[in-house]
C-alpha positions in Angstrom: 6.1 -5.3 5.9 8.4 -2.6 7.2 9.0 -0.7 4.0 11.6 1.7 5.5 13.7 -1.3 6.7 13.4 -3.0 3.3 14.5 0.2 1.6 17.5 0.5 3.9 18.5 -3.1 3.3 18.3 -2.5 -0.4 20.3 0.8 -0.6 23.0 -0.5 1.9 23.4 -3.8 0.2 26.5 -4.9 -1.8 24.2 -5.6 -4.8 22.9 -2.0 -5.0 26.4 -0.5 -4.7 27.6 -3.0 -7.4 24.8 -1.9 -9.6 25.8 1.8 -9.2 29.4 0.9 -10.0 28.5 -1.1 -13.1 26.1 1.5 -14.4 28.7 4.2 -14.1 31.3 2.0 -15.7 29.1 1.3 -18.7 27.3 4.6 -19.3 30.0 7.2 -18.6 32.2 6.3 -21.6 29.0 6.6 -23.8 28.1 10.0 -22.3 31.6 11.4 -22.6 32.3 10.1 -26.1 28.8 11.2 -27.3 29.7 14.7 -26.1 32.7 14.7 -28.4 30.7 13.1 -31.3 32.4 9.7 -30.9 29.4 7.7 -29.9 30.6 4.5 -31.7 33.8 4.6 -29.7 31.9 5.1 -26.5 29.7 2.0 -27.2 32.8 -0.2 -27.7 34.4 1.2 -24.5 31.1 0.4 -22.7 31.1 -3.2 -24.1 34.6 -3.7 -22.8 33.6 -2.3 -19.4 30.5 -4.6 -19.3 32.6 -7.7 -20.1 35.1 -7.0 -17.4 32.4 -6.2 -14.8 31.1 -9.8 -15.2 34.4 -11.0 -13.7 34.4 -8.5 -10.8 32.7 -10.8 -8.3 33.1 -10.3 -4.5 36.3 -11.5 -2.9 39.7 -10.3 -1.7 40.9 -7.3 -3.7 44.0 -9.1 -5.0 41.8 -11.8 -6.5 39.4 -9.2 -7.9 42.3 -7.3 -9.6 43.8 -10.5 -11.0 40.4 -11.7 -12.3 39.8 -8.3 -14.1 43.4 -8.3 -15.6 42.9 -11.9 -16.9 39.5 -10.8 -18.4 41.2 -7.9 -20.2 43.9 -10.1 -21.7 41.4 -12.7 -22.8 39.1 -10.1 -24.3 41.9 -8.6 -26.4 42.9 -12.1 -27.7 39.4 -13.3 -28.5 38.5 -10.0 -30.1 41.5 -10.1 -32.4 40.9 -13.7 -33.4 37.1 -13.2 -34.0 37.7 -9.9 -35.9 40.2 -11.5 -38.3 38.1 -14.6 -39.2 34.5 -13.3 -39.0 34.2 -13.3 -42.8 34.6 -17.1 -42.7 31.7 -19.0 -41.3 33.5 -22.3 -41.1 36.4 -20.8 -39.1 33.9 -19.1 -36.8 32.3 -22.5 -36.2 35.6 -23.9 -35.2 36.2 -20.9 -33.0 32.9 -21.4 -31.2 33.8 -25.1 -30.7 37.2 -24.3 -29.3 36.5 -21.3 -27.1 33.1 -22.4 -25.8 34.6 -25.7 -24.6 37.9 -24.2 -23.2 36.2 -21.2 -21.5 33.6 -23.5 -19.9 36.1 -26.1 -18.8 38.1 -23.5 -16.8 35.1 -23.4 -14.5 36.7 -26.3 -12.6 39.0 -23.7 -10.9 36.1 -21.9 -9.2 33.6 -19.1 -9.6 36.1 -16.3 -10.4 37.9 -18.2 -13.1 34.5 -19.2 -14.5 33.4 -15.6 -14.6 36.6 -14.7 -16.6 35.7 -17.5 -19.1 32.2 -16.0 -19.4 33.7 -12.6 -20.1 35.7 -14.1 -23.0 32.6 -15.9 -24.4 30.6 -12.7 -24.2 33.0 -10.8 -26.3 33.3 -13.7 -28.8 29.6 -13.9 -29.2 29.0 -10.2 -29.6 31.8 -9.8 -32.1 30.4 -12.6 -34.4 28.3 -10.2 -36.4 30.8 -7.4 -36.5 32.3 -7.2 -40.0 35.5 -5.0 -40.0 38.5 -4.5 -42.2 41.7 -6.0 -40.9 43.0 -2.6 -40.2 40.1 -1.9 -37.9 40.3 -5.1 -35.9 43.3 -4.0 -33.8 41.8 -0.6 -33.0 38.5 -2.3 -32.1 40.2 -4.7 -29.8 42.3 -2.0 -28.2 39.2 0.1 -27.5 37.6 -2.9 -25.8 40.7 -3.2 -23.6 40.6 0.5 -22.9 36.9 0.1 -21.7 37.9 -2.9 -19.6 40.8 -0.9 -18.0 38.5 2.0 -17.3 36.1 -0.3 -15.4 39.0 -1.9 -13.5 40.4 1.5 -12.5 37.0 2.6 -11.3 36.4 -0.6 -9.3 39.9 -0.4 -7.6 39.6 3.3 -7.0 36.2 2.8 -5.2 37.8 0.1 -3.1 40.7 2.4 -2.2 38.3 5.1 -1.0 36.3 2.6 1.1 38.4 -0.5 1.5 36.1 -2.1 4.1 32.7 -1.2 2.5 32.3 -4.5 0.5 33.0 -6.6 3.6 30.6 -4.4 5.7 27.9 -4.9 3.2 28.4 -8.7 2.9 28.7 -9.1 6.7 25.6 -7.1 7.3 23.7 -9.1 4.7 24.8 -12.3 6.4 23.6 -11.1 9.8 20.2 -10.1 8.3 20.0 -13.7 6.8 20.6 -15.1 10.2 17.8 -13.0 11.5 15.6 -14.4 8.7 16.7 -17.9 9.9 15.5 -17.1 13.4 12.2 -15.9 12.0 11.6 -19.2 10.3 12.6 -21.1 13.5 10.0 -19.0 15.3 7.3 -20.6 13.2 7.8 -23.8 15.2 6.0 -22.1 18.1 2.8 -21.6 16.2 0.0 -23.9 17.1 -0.7 -24.9 13.5 2.9 -25.1 12.4 3.6 -26.9 9.0 6.7 -28.7 10.1 7.7 -30.1 6.7 7.4 -26.6 5.1 9.4 -25.0 7.9 12.2 -27.6 7.7 12.4 -27.1 3.9 12.7 -23.3 4.4 15.3 -23.8 7.1 17.5 -26.0 5.0 17.3 -23.5 2.1 18.2 -20.6 4.4 21.0 -22.5 6.0 22.5 -23.2 2.5 22.3 -19.4 1.8 23.9 -18.5 5.1 26.7 -21.1 4.5 27.3 -19.6 1.0 27.5 -16.1 2.5 29.8 -17.2 5.3 32.1 -19.0 2.8 32.3 -15.7 0.8 33.1 -13.8 4.0 35.9 -16.2 4.9 37.4 -15.7 1.5 37.1 -11.9 1.7 38.4 -11.7 5.3 40.9 -14.5 5.8 42.6 -14.0 2.5 42.9 -10.2 3.0 46.1 -9.2 4.8 44.4 -5.9 5.9 41.8 -7.9 7.9 43.8 -10.7 9.5 47.2 -9.0 9.9 46.8 -5.3 10.3 45.4 -4.1 13.6 43.1 -1.2 12.5 40.0 -0.8 14.7 37.7 -1.3 11.7 39.3 -4.5 10.4 39.6 -6.0 13.9 36.0 -5.1 14.7 34.6 -6.6 11.4 36.5 -9.8 12.1 35.2 -10.0 15.6 31.6 -9.4 14.4 32.0 -12.1 11.8 33.2 -14.6 14.4 30.5 -13.7 16.8 27.9 -14.1 14.0 29.1 -17.6 13.3 28.8 -18.6 16.9 25.3 -17.0 17.0 24.2 -19.0 14.0 25.6 -22.1 15.6 23.5 -21.4 18.7 20.4 -20.9 16.4 21.0 -24.3 14.8 21.4 -25.9 18.2 17.9 -25.0 19.4 16.3 -28.2 18.2 13.4 -29.7 20.2 10.4 -31.9 19.8 8.1 -29.1 19.0 5.1 -31.4 18.4 5.4 -32.8 21.9 5.8 -29.3 23.4 2.6 -28.1 21.7 0.7 -31.2 22.9 1.7 -30.6 26.5 1.9 -26.8 26.9 -0.3 -25.1 24.3 -2.9 -24.2 26.9 -0.3 -22.5 29.1 0.6 -19.9 26.5 4.3 -20.2 27.2 5.2 -21.1 23.6 3.6 -17.9 22.5 5.8 -16.0 25.0 8.9 -17.7 23.5 7.7 -16.7 20.0 7.4 -13.0 21.0 11.0 -12.9 22.3 12.3 -14.6 19.2 10.5 -12.1 17.0 12.2 -9.3 18.9 15.6 -11.1 18.4 14.8 -11.1 14.6 14.2 -7.3 14.6 17.4 -6.8 16.6 19.5 -8.9 14.1 18.0 -6.9 11.2 18.9 -3.7 13.0 22.5 -4.9 13.6 22.9 -6.1 10.0 21.8 -2.7 8.7 24.1 -0.9 11.1 27.1 -3.0 9.9 26.3 -2.4 6.3 26.0 1.4 6.8 28.9 1.6 9.3 26.8 3.3 11.9 26.6 2.4 15.6 23.4 1.0 17.0 22.0 0.1 20.4 19.7 -2.7 21.6 16.1 -1.7 22.1 14.5 -1.7 25.5 11.9 -4.1 24.1 14.3 -7.0 24.0 15.2 -6.7 27.7 11.6 -6.2 28.7 10.3 -9.2 26.7 13.0 -11.4 28.1 12.3 -10.3 31.7 8.5 -11.0 31.1 9.4 -14.4 29.6 11.5 -15.4 32.6 8.8 -14.4 35.1 6.1 -16.3 33.1 8.4 -19.3 32.8 8.9 -19.5 36.6 5.1 -19.4 37.1 4.8 -22.0 34.3 7.4 -24.3 35.9 5.7 -24.0 39.3 2.3 -24.9 37.8 3.7 -27.9 35.9 6.3 -29.2 38.4 5.0 -32.7 38.6 7.0 -36.0 38.5 5.5 -36.9 35.1 6.4 -33.5 33.6 9.9 -33.5 34.9 11.7 -34.2 31.6 9.6 -31.7 29.7 10.3 -28.9 32.2 14.1 -29.6 32.0 13.9 -29.3 28.2 11.9 -26.1 28.4 14.4 -24.6 30.9 17.2 -25.5 28.4 15.2 -23.5 25.8 15.0 -20.5 28.1 18.7 -20.7 28.8 19.4 -20.8 25.0 17.2 -17.7 24.5 19.1 -15.9 27.3 22.4 -16.8 25.8 21.3 -15.5 22.3 20.0 -12.3 23.9 23.4 -11.7 25.5 25.1 -12.3 22.2 22.7 -9.8 20.6 23.8 -7.1 23.1 27.4 -8.0 22.4 27.0 -7.5 18.7 25.2 -4.2 19.2 28.2 -3.0 21.2 30.7 -4.1 18.5 28.9 -1.9 16.0 30.3 1.1 17.9 33.8 0.1 16.9 34.9 0.4 20.6 38.7 -0.2 20.6 38.8 -1.2 24.2 36.1 -3.8 23.8 37.6 -5.2 20.5 41.1 -5.4 21.8 40.0 -7.8 24.6 38.7 -10.3 22.0 41.2 -13.1 21.5 41.8 -13.7 17.8 43.5 -16.7 16.2 46.4 -16.9 13.9 45.1 -20.0 12.0 42.6 -18.4 9.7 44.3 -19.8 6.6 42.9 -23.2 7.5 39.4 -22.0 7.0 39.7 -21.1 3.3 40.2 -23.2 0.2 43.3 -22.4 -1.8 42.8 -21.8 -5.5 45.4 -23.9 -7.3 45.5 -23.4 -11.1 47.4 -26.6 -11.8 46.9 -28.5 -15.1 46.3 -31.7 -13.2 42.9 -30.5 -12.0 41.9 -29.8 -15.6 43.1 -33.3 -16.8 41.2 -35.0 -14.0 38.0 -33.4 -15.1 38.3 -34.4 -18.8 35.8 -37.2 -18.2 32.1 -37.7 -18.4 32.2 -38.2 -14.6 32.9 -34.5 -14.3 29.8 -32.2 -14.3 32.0 -29.4 -15.6 33.1 -31.5 -18.6 29.4 -32.4 -19.3 28.4 -28.7 -19.0 31.3 -27.7 -21.4 30.1 -30.2 -24.0 26.5 -28.9 -23.7 27.5 -25.2 -24.1 29.8 -26.0 -27.0 27.2 -28.0 -29.0 24.4 -25.7 -28.1 26.3 -22.6 -29.2 27.4 -24.2 -32.5 23.8 -25.3 -33.1 22.5 -21.8 -32.3 25.0 -20.3 -34.7 23.9 -22.7 -37.5 20.2 -22.2 -36.8 20.5 -18.4 -36.7 22.1 -18.4 -40.2 19.8 -21.0 -41.6 16.8 -18.9 -40.5 18.6 -15.8 -41.6 18.2 -14.1 -38.3 19.5 -10.6 -38.5 21.2 -10.6 -35.1 22.5 -14.1 -34.7 24.8 -13.2 -31.8 21.7 -12.6 -29.6 20.7 -16.3 -30.0 24.2 -17.4 -28.7 24.1 -14.8 -26.0 20.8 -16.2 -24.7 22.3 -19.7 -24.7 25.5 -18.9 -22.7 23.4 -16.9 -20.2 20.7 -19.5 -19.7 22.7 -22.8 -19.9 24.0 -23.8 -16.5 25.6 -26.9 -15.2 22.4 -28.3 -13.7 19.1 -28.9 -15.5 16.9 -27.4 -12.7 18.8 -24.0 -12.8 18.8 -24.0 -16.6 15.0 -24.6 -16.7 14.3 -21.9 -14.1 16.6 -19.4 -16.0 15.0 -20.3 -19.3 11.5 -19.7 -17.9 12.6 -16.4 -16.3 14.4 -15.3 -19.5 11.3 -15.8 -21.6 8.8 -14.4 -19.2 11.1 -11.5 -18.2 11.8 -10.6 -21.9 8.1 -10.3 -22.8 7.2 -8.4 -19.6 10.2 -6.2 -19.9 9.3 -5.5 -23.6 5.9 -4.2 -22.5 7.4 -2.1 -19.8 10.0 -0.7 -22.2 7.3 0.2 -24.8 5.2 1.8 -22.1 8.1 4.0 -21.0 8.9 5.0 -24.5 5.3 6.0 -25.0 4.9 7.8 -21.7 8.3 9.7 -21.6 8.3 12.4 -24.4 11.9 13.7 -24.3 15.2 12.1 -25.1 16.8 13.2 -21.8 13.8 11.7 -20.0 14.2 8.4 -21.8 18.0 8.3 -21.0 17.3 9.0 -17.3 14.8 6.2 -17.3 17.4 3.9 -18.9 19.9 4.7 -16.1 17.3 3.9 -13.4 16.4 0.6 -15.2 20.1 -0.3 -15.4 20.6 0.2 -11.7 17.6 -2.0 -10.9 18.8 -4.6 -13.4 22.3 -5.0 -11.8 21.0 -4.7 -8.3 19.0 -8.0 -8.8 21.3 -9.7 -11.2 22.8 -12.1 -8.6 19.7 -12.5 -6.4 16.5 -12.3 -8.5 17.1 -13.2 -12.1 13.5 -12.7 -13.2 13.4 -9.2 -11.9 16.8 -8.5 -13.5 15.7 -9.8 -16.9 12.5 -7.7 -16.9 14.3 -4.4 -16.3 17.3 -5.4 -18.5 14.9 -5.9 -21.4 13.3 -2.6 -20.8 16.6 -0.7 -20.6 18.0 -2.5 -23.7 14.9 -1.5 -25.6 15.3 2.2 -24.6 19.0 1.9 -25.4 18.3 0.7 -29.0 15.6 3.3 -29.5 18.0 6.1 -28.6 20.6 4.6 -30.9 18.3 4.2 -33.9 14.6 5.1 -33.5 13.8 4.4 -37.2 14.6 0.7 -37.1 13.6 0.2 -33.4 10.6 -2.0 -34.0 12.5 -4.2 -36.3 15.2 -4.6 -33.7 12.6 -5.2 -31.0 10.9 -8.0 -33.0 14.3 -9.6 -33.8 15.2 -9.6 -30.1 12.0 -11.5 -29.1 12.5 -14.1 -31.9 16.2 -14.5 -31.1 15.5 -14.9 -27.4 12.9 -17.6 -28.0 15.1 -19.5 -30.4 18.1 -19.4 -27.9 15.9 -20.5 -25.0 14.5 -23.5 -26.9 18.0 -24.6 -27.9 19.4 -24.1 -24.3 16.6 -26.0 -22.6 16.8 -28.9 -25.2 20.6 -29.1 -24.8 20.2 -29.3 -21.0 17.8 -32.2 -21.3 19.4 -34.1 -24.2 23.1 -33.5 -24.3 24.9 -35.5 -21.6 22.6 -34.2 -18.9 23.8 -34.0 -15.3 20.8 -35.3 -13.2 21.1 -34.8 -9.5 20.2 -38.4 -8.7 23.6 -39.4 -10.0 25.3 -37.0 -7.6 23.0 -37.2 -4.5 24.8 -40.3 -3.1 28.1 -38.4 -3.3 26.6 -35.5 -1.4 25.2 -37.9 1.2 28.6 -39.6 1.8 30.4 -36.3 2.0 27.9 -34.9 4.5 28.0 -38.0 6.7 31.8 -38.1 6.6 32.0 -34.4 7.7 29.3 -34.9 10.3 31.1 -37.9 11.7 34.3 -35.9 12.0 32.4 -33.1 13.7 30.8 -35.5 16.2 34.2 -37.2 16.9 35.7 -33.8 17.7 32.8 -32.8 20.0 32.4 -36.2 21.7 36.1 -36.5 22.3 36.0 -33.5 24.6 33.9 -35.4 27.1 36.7 -38.0 27.3 39.6 -35.6 27.5 38.0 -32.4 28.9 40.1 -30.4 26.4 38.9 -28.5 23.3 41.1 -27.7 20.3 39.4 -24.5 19.1 40.9 -24.7 15.6 40.0 -28.3 14.9 36.5 -27.8 16.3 35.8 -24.7 14.1 37.1 -26.5 11.0 35.0 -29.6 11.6 31.9 -27.5 12.3 32.5 -25.5 9.1 33.0 -28.6 7.0 29.9 -30.3 8.5 27.6 -27.3 7.7 29.0 -26.8 4.2 28.5 -30.4 3.3 25.0 -30.4 4.8 24.2 -27.3 2.7 25.5 -29.0 -0.4 23.3 -32.1 0.3 20.3 -29.8 0.8 21.1 -27.9 -2.4 21.4 -31.1 -4.4 18.0 -32.3 -3.1 16.4 -28.9 -3.9 17.7 -29.1 -7.5 16.5 -32.6 -7.8 13.0 -31.6 -6.8 13.0 -29.2 -9.8 14.0 -31.9 -12.3 11.6 -34.0 -14.4 9.9 -36.6 -12.2 11.2 -39.4 -14.4 14.7 -38.3 -13.7 14.3 -38.0 -9.9 15.4 -40.6 -7.4 13.6 -41.8 -4.4 12.5 -38.3 -3.3 10.8 -39.3 -0.1 13.7 -41.2 1.3 16.3 -38.7 0.1 14.3 -36.0 1.9 14.4 -38.1 5.0 18.1 -38.4 4.8 18.5 -34.6 4.3 16.3 -34.0 7.4 18.2 -36.6 9.4 21.6 -35.1 8.6 20.2 -31.6 9.4 18.8 -32.9 12.7 22.0 -34.8 13.6 24.1 -31.7 13.1 21.7 -29.7 15.2 22.1 -32.1 18.1 25.9 -32.2 17.7 25.8 -28.4 18.0 23.7 -28.7 21.1 26.2 -31.2 22.5 29.1 -28.9 21.6 27.5 -26.1 23.6 27.7 -28.2 26.7 31.4 -28.6 26.4 32.0 -24.9 27.2 33.5 -24.9 30.6 33.1 -28.7 30.9 35.3 -30.6 33.3 35.4 -34.4 33.7 32.6 -34.6 36.3 31.5 -37.9 34.8 33.7 -41.0 34.1 34.5 -41.1 30.4 33.1 -44.6 30.2 29.6 -43.1 30.5 29.9 -41.6 27.0 32.9 -43.5 25.4 30.9 -46.6 24.5 27.9 -44.8 23.0 30.3 -42.6 21.1 31.9 -45.7 19.5 28.5 -47.1 18.7 27.5 -43.8 16.9 30.7 -43.7 14.9 30.2 -47.4 13.9 26.7 -46.7 12.7 27.8 -43.7 10.7 30.7 -45.6 9.2 28.4 -48.4 8.2 25.9 -45.9 6.6 28.8 -44.4 4.6 29.9 -47.8 3.4 26.3 -48.9 2.4 25.7 -45.7 0.3 29.2 -45.9 -1.3 28.9 -49.5 -2.2 25.3 -49.5 -3.4 24.0 -52.9 -2.7 27.2 -54.8 -2.2 27.4 -56.9 1.0 28.8 -54.9 3.9 29.9 -56.5 7.1 27.9 -55.1 9.9 29.9 -53.7 12.9 29.4 -55.3 16.3 27.6 -53.1 18.7 27.3 -53.2 22.5 24.3 -52.0 24.5 25.8 -48.6 25.2 22.6 -46.6 24.5 20.5 -48.9 26.7 23.1 -48.8 29.5 23.3 -45.0 29.4 19.5 -44.7 29.3 19.2 -47.1 32.2 21.7 -45.1 34.3 19.8 -41.9 33.4 16.4 -43.4 34.2 17.7 -44.5 37.6 18.8 -41.0 38.3 15.5 -39.5 37.1 13.5 -42.0 39.2 15.5 -41.1 42.3 14.8 -37.4 41.7 11.1 -38.1 41.3 11.0 -39.9 44.6 12.6 -36.9 46.2 10.1 -34.5 44.6 7.2 -36.7 45.9 8.7 -36.4 49.4 8.9 -32.6 48.9 12.7 -32.6 48.9 13.8 -29.8 46.5 17.6 -29.1 46.6 19.7 -32.3 46.6 22.9 -33.7 45.1 20.7 -35.8 42.8 19.2 -32.6 41.4 22.7 -31.1 40.8 23.9 -34.2 39.3 20.9 -34.6 37.1 21.1 -31.0 36.0 24.5 -31.5 34.5 24.4 -35.2 33.5 20.9 -35.4 31.9 21.3 -32.8 29.1 24.6 -34.4 28.0 23.2 -37.9 28.2 20.0 -36.8 26.3 22.1 -35.4 23.4 24.2 -38.6 23.1 21.0 -40.7 23.1 19.3 -38.4 20.5 22.4 -38.6 18.3 22.5 -42.4 18.7 18.9 -42.8 17.6 19.4 -40.5 14.6 22.6 -42.5 13.6 20.5 -45.7 13.8 17.8 -44.2 11.6 20.4 -43.0 9.1 21.8 -46.6 9.0 18.3 -48.1 8.4 17.8 -45.6 5.6 21.2 -46.3 4.1 20.3 -50.0 4.0 17.2 -49.2 2.0 19.2 -47.1 -0.4 21.7 -49.9 -0.8 19.0 -52.6 -1.4 17.4 -50.4 -4.0 20.8 -49.7 -5.7 20.3 -45.9 -5.5 
């Protein structure tokens, strides 16, 4: 492992910078107020800052500001209500029922609104055990608001100082993830490759990249400073993002029969040569990602050019050695692979150049005016909420679970006379997620992390003798906690527990061990309630949703294929339509893959037909890869072939996909099968005739002919149509099995 590179990735990441911001926002009020002997006020200010920080998730600055303002208003309202009724347990029970349900239901409007709801629940839960006179409630609520306003001002001020930094960090992280995706693809070139494991990792990584690209679309295309203003920084970041999307598309397109390649060419060593070049490409992408995050220019290493030159030389020797009639198809495919690597290398050099923010280079790049079509509008209409007030809605089911679990937690805490009942509810709202698999994982991480963190916290308290030393250790632990909060929850919980222990020790060292024991008990009780609620209370098992994910993925993929295949009939490409269809196809594919992954983590008794569902996920992934490969052939395409060559097979493929969609949607009902012609066989026959003609020419020693030129252009396109046709047929066969089993 390159520890220097890992360190640079960490300190330049958005998550580390976010951790610094949150740590400053929480600790500074305590430090300042403690200096003036107003520690209690400082703690309340910090609590307000912490609550608002939970709603400050990445996105356009306007949405971030609105989210924090909404949180501040909600915090004030809930703090007032909870403060005035916290002497009455029955009223508090009704408050828990009302606010837990409402603040969970607003999650239908997206992640940001859901985060605002969480901030409100956080304040309600923490205020449950605060007993104040009515005259103090207003001051307490106002202090919380002041702390929230302080954090918002800090966040907006940091944005004003470095308005592009968040985008640079997110964009660099996305490019690094694309590099990791290439690294996984490189495993296919190992002699003993575990294909199932590699495909699983690729699908998981593709989902992560799609999530990061969706976030970047939101941040860039909804920011006027990026898409409207013509500063060199904003324009360059937009260009780098668009280039990275094309690069990822190219990576997804490099799909071949690796098992056949190994069987034929392992002895030649050519696959190891490809692997070396891809490894260098991975290093270059990591270097570019780090450069984008830090805002520093970078240059391509000489190693990339040298390895590519060596690969081309070895490939020519390899092609000469294996240029036989029976190896003709395989050599053509290998040459396509080489061309793909050359194209990716050229894109790597281009990305390196853009990191220099060269105004001349960037101004030549043609940008679109249609970016609004690539983001989803957040519409806070009441109709969306009404439509989700049904057990068919996962958000509604989740809201019921949270509400009942929190009420049960409140009752149990008082029945067991737990001193800090709010910690039980806090554990529940943090752990309980819309899906059982995520809840179970969080529950496990919360329990394990709490006990490990407690040991670390005790160790630090024992090792560090001074109060200032303990406080410094707490600050470091806080930064680590919030750095991993969104990426590695277990790590975050471990360090959070340790810093909370030091925090309570500094507040009250005399009752520290009593508080420590209570925290462990409360966390365990909350975890048990949360996990039980996820399993028992109107659970949302993924098998009920997986058919919906399949249908959406197939519909999006079909639209993507229609757009690409249509180019071979018209010779024209609508750039906006193509990009939208590609985005939709990959997003729905990622959703299908994510649903399958979550299903794998659910109890076996609640899982569907895992083996066949996995086959469908792989087939959709493979189908999109071949469509991307087909799309790459449209660049500079002119109608050199009559459209009849591809029109019939295009119609066949679309018919197969339509039938598959109907079979999955109708689940066992009779579906009228579409009438097919013999388009695949006719196209294959035409292609075989051309190949056979070329073989005869090679046997006669004739190298450069019109047949060779025709085959060079016709065969790659025909191959992709035939691949796609076979996959569409396999999908239809699988859909019939799903339908017959009533999935």
